[in-house]
C-alpha positions as CSV (number, residue, x, y, z in Angstrom):
1,C,11.2,-0.7,-75.0
2,I,10.2,-4.4,-75.3
3,S,6.6,-3.3,-75.6
4,Y,7.3,-0.9,-78.4
5,S,9.4,-3.6,-80.2
6,F,6.6,-6.2,-80.0
7,L,4.1,-3.6,-81.3
8,G,6.5,-2.9,-84.2
9,F,7.1,-6.6,-85.0
10,F,3.3,-7.4,-85.0
11,Y,2.1,-4.5,-87.1
12,S,5.0,-4.6,-89.5
13,G,4.2,-8.3,-90.1
14,I,0.5,-7.7,-91.0
15,T,0.6,-4.3,-92.9
16,P,1.7,-3.7,-96.6
17,S,5.5,-3.0,-96.9
18,A,5.7,-3.2,-93.1
19,T,4.5,0.3,-92.9
20,G,2.3,-0.1,-89.7
21,G,5.0,-0.8,-87.1
22,Q,6.4,2.7,-86.7
23,P,3.1,4.6,-86.6
24,M,1.8,2.2,-83.9
25,Q,5.0,2.6,-81.9
26,L,4.8,6.4,-82.2
27,Y,1.2,6.3,-81.0
28,E,2.2,4.1,-78.0
29,M,5.1,6.3,-77.2
30,K,2.9,9.4,-77.2
31,R,0.5,7.6,-74.9
32,D,3.3,7.0,-72.5
33,G,4.1,10.7,-72.3
34,N,7.1,10.9,-74.7
35,S,7.2,13.9,-77.0
36,V,6.3,13.1,-80.7
37,S,9.3,14.9,-82.1
38,S,11.9,13.0,-80.0
39,S,10.0,9.7,-80.5
40,T,10.1,10.4,-84.3
41,V,13.9,10.8,-84.3
42,V,14.3,7.7,-82.2
43,L,12.1,5.6,-84.5
44,M,13.9,7.0,-87.6
45,V,17.3,6.1,-86.2
46,T,16.0,2.6,-85.3
47,A,14.7,2.2,-88.9
48,V,18.0,3.3,-90.4
49,C,19.9,0.9,-88.3
50,Y,17.5,-2.0,-89.2
51,K,17.5,-1.2,-92.9
52,L,21.3,-0.6,-93.0
53,V,22.0,-4.0,-91.4
54,L,19.7,-5.7,-94.0
55,V,21.5,-3.8,-96.8
56,C,25.0,-4.8,-95.5
57,I,24.0,-8.4,-95.1
58,G,22.3,-8.4,-98.4
59,T,25.3,-6.9,-100.2
60,F,27.6,-9.4,-98.6
61,L,25.4,-12.4,-99.7
62,L,25.1,-11.0,-103.2
63,I,28.9,-10.6,-103.5
64,F,30.1,-13.8,-101.7
65,Q,27.1,-16.1,-101.9
66,G,25.5,-15.2,-105.2
67,K,25.6,-18.7,-106.5
68,M,23.7,-20.0,-103.4
69,L,21.2,-17.3,-103.6
70,R,20.3,-18.1,-107.2
71,Q,20.2,-21.9,-106.4
72,Y,17.8,-21.5,-103.5
73,L,15.7,-18.6,-104.5
74,G,15.3,-19.6,-108.1
75,G,12.5,-17.4,-109.7
76,Y,12.4,-15.2,-106.6
77,F,15.9,-14.0,-107.1
78,G,14.5,-10.9,-108.7
79,L,12.6,-10.1,-105.6
80,Y,15.8,-10.3,-103.7
81,L,17.4,-7.7,-105.9
82,L,14.3,-5.5,-105.6
83,G,14.3,-5.8,-101.9
84,L,17.9,-4.8,-101.7
85,F,17.3,-1.8,-103.9
86,L,14.2,-0.7,-101.9
87,N,15.9,-1.1,-98.5
88,L,18.9,0.9,-99.8
89,A,16.6,3.6,-101.1
90,I,14.6,4.0,-97.9
91,T,17.8,4.0,-95.9
92,L,19.2,6.9,-97.9
93,V,15.9,8.9,-97.6
94,V,15.5,8.4,-93.8
95,T,19.3,9.1,-93.3
96,G,18.8,12.4,-95.3
97,M,15.9,13.3,-93.0
98,I,18.1,12.9,-90.0
99,V,21.3,14.4,-91.3
100,L,19.4,17.3,-93.0
101,P,16.6,18.2,-90.6
102,Q,15.7,21.1,-92.8
103,W,13.7,18.7,-94.9
104,I,11.4,18.0,-91.9
105,I,11.4,21.6,-90.9
106,A,10.4,22.7,-94.4
107,G,7.6,20.2,-94.4
108,A,6.4,21.4,-91.0
109,N,6.5,25.0,-92.2
110,I,4.2,24.1,-95.1
111,F,1.7,22.7,-92.6
112,D,2.3,25.8,-90.5
113,H,1.4,28.1,-93.3
114,L,-1.7,26.0,-94.1
115,W,-2.9,26.2,-90.5
116,K,-2.2,30.0,-90.4
117,A,-4.7,30.3,-93.4
118,S,-7.2,28.3,-91.4
119,G,-6.6,30.4,-88.3
120,S,-5.6,27.5,-86.1
121,V,-3.2,29.1,-83.6
122,G,-3.0,26.1,-81.4
123,R,-1.8,23.9,-84.3
124,Q,0.8,26.5,-85.3
125,E,2.3,26.4,-81.9
126,K,2.4,22.6,-81.9
127,V,4.2,22.7,-85.3
128,R,6.8,25.1,-83.9
129,C,7.3,23.0,-80.7
130,F,7.7,19.9,-82.9
131,V,10.4,21.6,-85.1
132,Q,12.3,22.8,-82.1
133,E,12.3,19.5,-80.3
134,Y,13.1,17.6,-83.4
135,H,16.1,19.8,-84.1
136,R,17.4,19.4,-80.5
137,A,17.1,15.6,-80.8
138,V,19.0,15.6,-84.1
139,L,21.7,17.8,-82.6
140,F,22.0,15.4,-79.7
141,L,22.6,12.4,-82.0
142,K,25.2,14.3,-84.0
143,E,27.1,15.2,-80.8
144,H,27.0,11.5,-79.6
145,P,28.1,9.4,-82.7
146,G,29.2,6.6,-80.3
147,R,25.6,6.0,-79.4
148,L,24.7,5.7,-83.1
149,A,27.5,3.2,-83.5
150,A,26.3,1.1,-80.5
151,A,22.7,1.2,-81.8
152,F,23.9,-0.2,-85.2
153,L,26.0,-3.0,-83.6
154,L,23.1,-4.0,-81.3
155,T,20.8,-4.0,-84.2
156,F,23.2,-6.2,-86.1
157,V,23.3,-8.7,-83.2
158,Q,19.5,-8.5,-82.9
159,R,18.8,-9.3,-86.5
160,S,21.5,-12.0,-86.7
161,S,20.0,-13.6,-83.6
162,A,16.5,-13.6,-85.3
163,F,17.9,-15.4,-88.3
164,V,19.5,-18.0,-86.1
165,I,16.1,-18.9,-84.6
166,T,15.1,-20.4,-87.9
167,W,18.0,-22.9,-87.7
168,L,17.1,-23.7,-84.0
169,V,13.5,-24.5,-85.2
170,Y,15.0,-26.6,-88.1
171,C,17.0,-28.6,-85.6
172,G,14.1,-28.8,-83.1
173,M,12.0,-30.5,-85.8
174,G,14.6,-33.2,-86.2
175,L,15.7,-32.0,-89.6
176,F,19.3,-32.3,-90.7
177,G,21.5,-32.0,-93.8
178,T,21.8,-28.2,-94.0
179,N,24.3,-26.3,-92.0
180,L,23.8,-23.3,-89.7
181,W,25.2,-20.7,-92.2
182,S,23.1,-21.9,-95.1
183,V,19.9,-21.6,-93.1
184,V,20.9,-18.2,-91.6
185,F,21.9,-16.8,-95.0
186,L,18.6,-18.1,-96.6
187,Q,16.5,-16.6,-93.8
188,A,18.3,-13.3,-94.3
189,A,17.8,-13.5,-98.1
190,V,14.1,-14.2,-97.7
191,T,13.7,-11.4,-95.2
192,L,15.4,-8.9,-97.5
193,A,13.3,-10.1,-100.5
194,V,9.9,-9.6,-98.9
195,D,10.5,-6.8,-96.3
196,M,9.5,-3.9,-98.5
197,L,6.9,-5.6,-100.8
198,P,3.5,-3.8,-100.9
199,V,1.6,-6.9,-99.9
200,P,-1.0,-7.2,-97.1
201,G,1.5,-8.5,-94.5
202,A,5.0,-10.0,-94.8
203,Q,4.2,-13.3,-93.2
204,G,2.3,-14.8,-96.1
205,I,4.8,-13.8,-98.8
206,T,7.6,-15.1,-96.6
207,E,6.0,-18.5,-96.4
208,L,5.4,-18.5,-100.2
209,V,9.1,-17.7,-101.0
210,Y,10.2,-20.5,-98.6
211,R,8.3,-23.0,-100.6
């Protein structure tokens, strides 16, 4: 799991709109012998938890720390609002794909019909297996809501811990004058602002916004 996480962090950081992380994780999970359908559901749930945490934190900052956001972000405040909207939109879409697996099934059936026309029986069987395993994985999650809640809480702790690292580096460099919460909130705001931007890698735009 640590290996998958590192892959996701790296490729999300260097690809537009952080789109490369999940495909590389899925590829690695497939290489390790995990089924593509179950791995897909796992990655979708992880993505929803990650985006939902960002949306919750972003909404909290907008409501209770709006003045601070405008002061620090300045001309980039619009990016913050855009990032909040995009993360909310992708959260709703992916959640819909999990809660309503017929969306995925309908898409798989379209591919199935296309492959029938081309006479690829092997691919048809793979599509049917994918649909069945995907449906079983979704049913398992629906029957164990406690695990979803635990995943969300752990993701919240993980994201909050990552934001605190910025403050630790700030202190380690001998800087002072800004308290922990201001640094953490600013790191969260910058992350939310640039997370979904269609630029070649999130790291460069993150540094730009910090300036």
